Steps between C-alpha positions, in 0.01 A plus 500: 500500500160370609266691731175355630176635638215299652155635585247294696144627480174368639405321177818465294876510544744637244875478443719700264863449398699795367829485313706768327255509207181542705234247597645155442201299624185525708245262646155525660337229712190460715601535864493231765375579854864537603671815356848358561413189299342717229817706471719191474270338244485799265876557529567131434279528193667805346849365569417163346354665191817709467742214554637672811539417868490700823880525493473701178304778671726789603236673713130443575234726653160379618173691531135429582361268767760337723780686323712517814496119530632414153834343586653509150447880479773728635258787562128580500320817387133605510286420199406869472859601427547198275198579283619858464850388406380235254244722326751785462758265346243375249376850416699797640207731425281334763410715801193322641467124549171329578584158640193279521608190689317194616421626849577873494518800271767771503545829319865606489653827383865524400723787394710552188773278648261216573513559876189471718314828563173382654264206511166387635390144560173320558566175686195496730259349250528286186270735306681628195756219488568172327308316772199715415518392137567140597186494715289642218643250253417211733142623533469519120656157453795647314877516530619842611691538172168485310353812664680758289404359161135468604491850646625647172191351333263662750277789389301592812707458818315400813529742792696341782482718809604256774850566631526152652623214283255255659205732440616555142486125440143504631420789264644300209269208581207741511593647161520151351158415642365818343624391160795737464770370270838389631657753263318793660572366848872475422485850351346631821756317713788660305353845552437433870863401548615813318284717726664348806846550351416862426421565866860416580628702205319808631661459841858497372456703182583402145775616267558381144617259382284236672520120485336198661709216640404161641302217347182708475679719243447213255124560519452748217148588611634614837776697325244676277271568796789652695589719203144631488448550872850611603518720192847397383628258240659190652842472336651174390817388673606267221542212745271263688333731759486210744879485543559870575548446875750220450676706234533789742645264760758377246592859415551575868718188517720638223528834679587346834764274343661800329493694829664212686775475236566874520512496877746210494720681248491820706591317818789323327642828372 
């Protein structure tokens, strides 16, 4: 059987296909301004790469922006629950998930069954998110994927105290004018993001094991900064951290399909 999950974020959209052996395929794309179109595009992509069609999907769950408007999904679930479900499947020891998305940041705590215990979310400001890093990268004339490698080469991180993304970009220009290296600026940016993440961690509490999900988890400088400032090792999930939300949605799809089958069998008996 094939179960699908689709997650539309502010910067990227992801789709995951599950079969009886686990993750069959996954895909990540840059979003369009329309979340419904983004969902269709990423699902089209993963199905095409797998040699499958929509008719092959037994159940699909959507999450993220516009999740309730995805017509090919039978159900929608919040991205908070989906990230908890996906991270727990990848590593059952996980108890705290730091999800750094494009436009918001969440810290999620789950129990020993993978069920949601508590969460806190910062969606009022782009500080401490992928947009924050994207703005810094643009100011430095870099691609956002370059920031981590440069930061790891830094030796004297600049002190970024502005909590506003726009003001941080101004600070970056000032540091450049003062002759500070891009490496040390990127180093300082990684630590600034980790400080902002830690404010959320303190509000909800932290319990080992801890992981980071979302595209920012691929920035190893941010991961290392979070380990230092949060005070916990960031565990590997063994999968692409960017697909965790879509994976969780696919897992929920499998559960809901099994529940529907059981209910039908019970009613028939």
